[in-house]
C-alpha positions as CSV (number, residue, x, y, z in Angstrom):
1,M,-112.3,-131.9,-0.1
2,G,-111.0,-128.9,-1.5
3,R,-110.2,-127.4,2.0
4,A,-108.4,-130.4,3.1
5,A,-106.4,-130.5,-0.1
6,D,-105.5,-126.8,0.4
7,M,-104.4,-127.4,4.0
8,L,-102.0,-130.3,2.9
9,G,-100.8,-128.5,-0.2
10,V,-102.1,-131.4,-2.6
11,T,-104.7,-131.6,-5.3
12,P,-108.1,-133.2,-4.7
13,G,-107.1,-135.9,-6.9
14,F,-104.7,-137.0,-4.7
15,L,-106.8,-137.3,-1.8
16,R,-109.2,-139.3,-4.1
17,G,-106.1,-141.5,-5.1
18,L,-105.7,-142.2,-1.1
19,D,-109.4,-143.2,-1.1
20,A,-109.1,-145.4,-4.2
21,A,-105.8,-146.9,-2.6
22,K,-107.9,-147.7,0.7
23,L,-105.8,-145.9,2.9
24,F,-108.9,-144.3,4.5
25,V,-112.5,-143.7,3.5
26,P,-113.6,-140.4,4.7
27,Q,-117.2,-139.7,5.9
28,R,-119.8,-137.9,3.4
29,S,-121.8,-135.2,4.4
30,A,-125.6,-134.9,3.6
31,G,-124.6,-133.3,0.5
32,G,-122.1,-136.0,-0.4
33,H,-119.0,-134.0,0.3
34,R,-116.1,-135.7,1.8
35,R,-115.2,-135.0,5.4
36,Y,-111.8,-136.0,6.9
37,S,-110.8,-136.5,10.3
38,R,-107.6,-135.2,12.0
39,Y,-106.3,-138.7,11.7
40,Q,-107.1,-139.0,8.1
41,L,-105.4,-135.6,7.5
42,R,-102.2,-136.9,9.2
43,L,-102.2,-140.0,7.1
44,A,-102.7,-138.0,3.9
45,Q,-99.9,-135.8,5.0
46,R,-97.6,-138.8,5.7
47,A,-98.5,-140.1,2.2
48,R,-97.6,-136.7,0.6
49,D,-94.2,-136.8,2.4
50,L,-93.5,-140.1,1.1
51,V,-94.7,-139.4,-2.5
52,D,-92.6,-136.1,-2.5
53,E,-89.6,-138.3,-1.6
54,G,-90.2,-140.4,-4.9
55,T,-92.4,-143.2,-3.3
56,P,-95.2,-144.4,-5.6
57,L,-98.6,-143.5,-4.2
58,E,-99.7,-147.2,-3.9
59,A,-96.6,-148.0,-2.1
60,A,-96.8,-145.0,0.2
61,C,-100.3,-146.2,1.3
62,R,-99.1,-149.9,1.9
63,I,-96.2,-148.3,4.1
64,I,-98.3,-146.1,6.0
65,I,-100.9,-149.2,6.6
66,L,-98.0,-151.4,7.6
67,E,-96.6,-148.7,10.1
68,D,-100.0,-148.4,11.7
69,Q,-100.5,-152.2,12.1
70,L,-96.9,-152.2,13.5
71,A,-97.9,-149.4,15.9
72,E,-101.0,-151.3,16.9
73,A,-99.1,-154.4,17.5
74,M,-96.6,-152.8,19.7
75,R,-99.3,-151.1,21.7
76,I,-101.2,-154.6,22.4
77,N,-97.6,-156.1,23.2
78,T,-96.8,-153.5,25.8
79,E,-100.4,-153.7,27.5
80,L,-99.9,-157.7,27.5
81,R,-96.6,-157.3,29.1
82,G,-97.9,-154.9,31.7
83,H,-100.7,-157.8,32.3
84,P,-99.0,-161.3,32.2
85,E,-100.9,-164.0,32.1
86,Q,-101.5,-165.7,35.3
87,P,-99.7,-169.2,35.6
88,P,-102.2,-172.1,36.5
89,D,-102.9,-172.6,40.0
90,A,-100.5,-175.5,40.9
91,G,-101.9,-175.8,44.3
92,A,-105.6,-176.5,43.4
């Protein structure tokens, strides 16, 4: 956790706050140390940016979750548009 906090320029408490706000749940090593994926570090950086702009931590986490859900919905929509449903066979 300390290394991740140093990389992001935040305190370990900030990262614990993201965990408490359910933005993400880091994996744990055998020794119980938190392990963050690159994706989780990107989310933490986005949260830090929002907090630095004056957004409360809980609101920043909610914004990030909604942004992620929107991106996923857009990806699915694009995928479905690329594969439109076949109309029922009228000749059968």
